[in-house]
N, C-alpha and C positions, 0 to 999 in steps of 0.2 A: 659158620656157614649165615651168613647174614640175608636176612627175608629183604624181598627190595619192598617198596614200600611203591604205594599206590598213587599214579598220577593220573589225575583227572584236569582235561583241557574245558578249563572253564570262561576264558570269552576271546576272541579275536581282535586285535586292537588295531584301530586303522588311525592313521598320524593326521592333522591339517590344519589347514593355516584357524578355522573358525568349527570346533569341534562340535562345537552348539550344531553349525549348521548344515554337517553331515549328518549328524547322529538323525534333524531333522527327517536327512531326505529319506535316510533307509524307516527310519523308523514310518514313515509313510508310505514306500512301494512295501516294504514288509508285515507292517501293520503288529509292530511289535511294541510292549509298554514301555515307558522308561523307568529304570529300577534305580537309578543315581543318575543326578544334576547337577553338578559342583562347578565351578568358574571354568575350569582345565579342564573338565573331563564326563564325558557324558555313557552309558552305560543298559545298552535296550536288551529286553529278558525276551529269552524265547517263548513262548507259553505252550513248548510241547518238548521243554524241559533240555535242550541242545546248548550247544555253550551259545554265552551270548557275543551281544555285537560293541566294542567298546572303542570310544574317542577320543583320544587326546590332542591337545591343542601341542602342535610344533611350529613356533615362528619361522623356524629356518626350512620351513616345506617347499619342495620342489618336484610341481607335477613331474610325473613321469612321463618318459615319451614310448606310445605304443604305435605300430611297433617298435617293437626294441632296438635301437639302434648301440655300436660299443662308447660311442662318443657321449651320449646322454643320458641325461638320469634314469637307473632301470625299473622297472616295475618289480619290487619286492614277492607280492602276490597280488591278487586277482581274487574276486566273491564269483562262483556259478551260482546263478539262482535258477529253481525249474519252475516255471510260470504254464500255465492251462493252456494257454492265449500267445503266441507272438504279441502278434498285430493288438490286440489291446493290451497287451503288460506295454509293448513298445511308446502308446499311445501315454498310459501312467506315467512311465518313470520319466519320459521328456518336457514334461507338465511340471514335475516333480524337480524339474532342474538338469536330468541326463541330456548330455550329447551321442548322437551315432555315432561312434570309433570309422573314422573314411577307410578304414582297412575291417574287412571282414572276411578272417581265412576261412568260413566254413557255413555251408548251406543253412544247417540246423538251428546253428548258435548267432546272436547276436551279441556283439562285444561296443559296450558303452564306455563313458567316460564320467564319476561322477562329479557334484560340484568342486575338489578336491582337485580332481581330474584324474582317479583314481581309475582304472581300467574293471568292467564288472561285464559279467556273461549273462545274459538271458538264454534258457532251453527249453525244450518242449521233452519229457521221460516216454522214450519207448519208442 
């Protein structure tokens, strides 16, 4: 009987037409440091030791549609980010380059589009 190998999630990777621009956006809002910075790849390090966030260039990147429609580019994943103050967080992410999504399906969650058009959510815990 073979032993199951240990798997550890090391990083979440987002595709973008400009990996450095998108990494800079998330570095600014999360406050994380850059671990790797290569021409087509940037990795941010979670200071709490969790999985990192990486960015790679995808020249054929197509911005997803939010909310999704069957005939449009689908969102493959999104990031949920907790904040202490939604209003203050909105000011920061918009200044950093995010856009508030037109469709807001929940009162306690705010959906934004990052510079590559990828949706992410801000919410307060509790």
